[in-house]
C-alpha positions, -999 to 999 in steps of 0.1 A, spaced: 633 553 -62 606 528 -71 571 541 -65 560 507 -54 583 507 -23 566 514 10 574 549 23 593 537 53 617 516 32 623 544 7 631 568 36 654 543 53 673 539 20 678 577 16 689 581 52 716 554 46 728 571 14 731 605 31 748 590 62 775 576 40 783 612 30 782 624 66 750 643 64 725 639 92 689 631 83 663 626 111 627 614 109 609 641 130 574 628 123 568 592 114 537 588 92 520 558 75 546 532 68 532 522 34 520 553 17 524 585 38 532 617 20 567 631 26 578 666 36 615 675 37 628 702 60 662 711 47 679 729 76 706 752 62 722 755 97 719 793 97 684 797 112 667 791 79 653 761 61 636 750 29 604 729 31 595 707 2 566 683 -4 567 653 -27 538 653 -52 529 633 -83 531 652 -116 517 631 -144 539 600 -143 567 612 -120 572 622 -84 586 657 -80 594 680 -51 577 714 -47 586 742 -23 557 746 1 556 783 10 586 798 -9 616 787 -29 637 810 -8 648 798 26 622 803 54 629 813 90 633 779 108 605 788 132 581 795 103 591 762 87 584 743 119 551 760 124 540 752 88 550 715 93 531 713 126 500 726 108 504 700 81 507 672 107 476 684 124 458 682 90 473 648 80 489 628 108 499 601 83 525 623 66 563 620 72 586 649 81 623 643 74 649 669 85 681 671 67 710 692 81 730 704 51 744 739 45 744 733 8 706 725 8 710 690 -7 686 661 -3 690 625 -13 655 617 -25 647 610 -61 628 635 -81 635 669 -94 626 701 -76 601 724 -93 610 761 -90 583 788 -86 578 809 -117 
């Protein structure tokens, strides 16, 4: 996705792409429309979730796991996201419900080493 696109347009496009594949994506916290940072909560529909944050790494945008690259208890994921919103109310939180843990946003996911 083009880095020059406003955040809200980029998110809208990704929601449409996932919807075509029957995967629900919901904006649970709307941030700054032009440049808010993005957190993804990938709900695995089994009481656990991944939480990723989009960051810039040199000349590309990538996704990093916030607390762990293993699934978190969903309550722990929600608590973490609430604390991030308290710190930065301009961020976006997008929840994806997908048992396979997929997301439709551009950028590779960096694994913990």
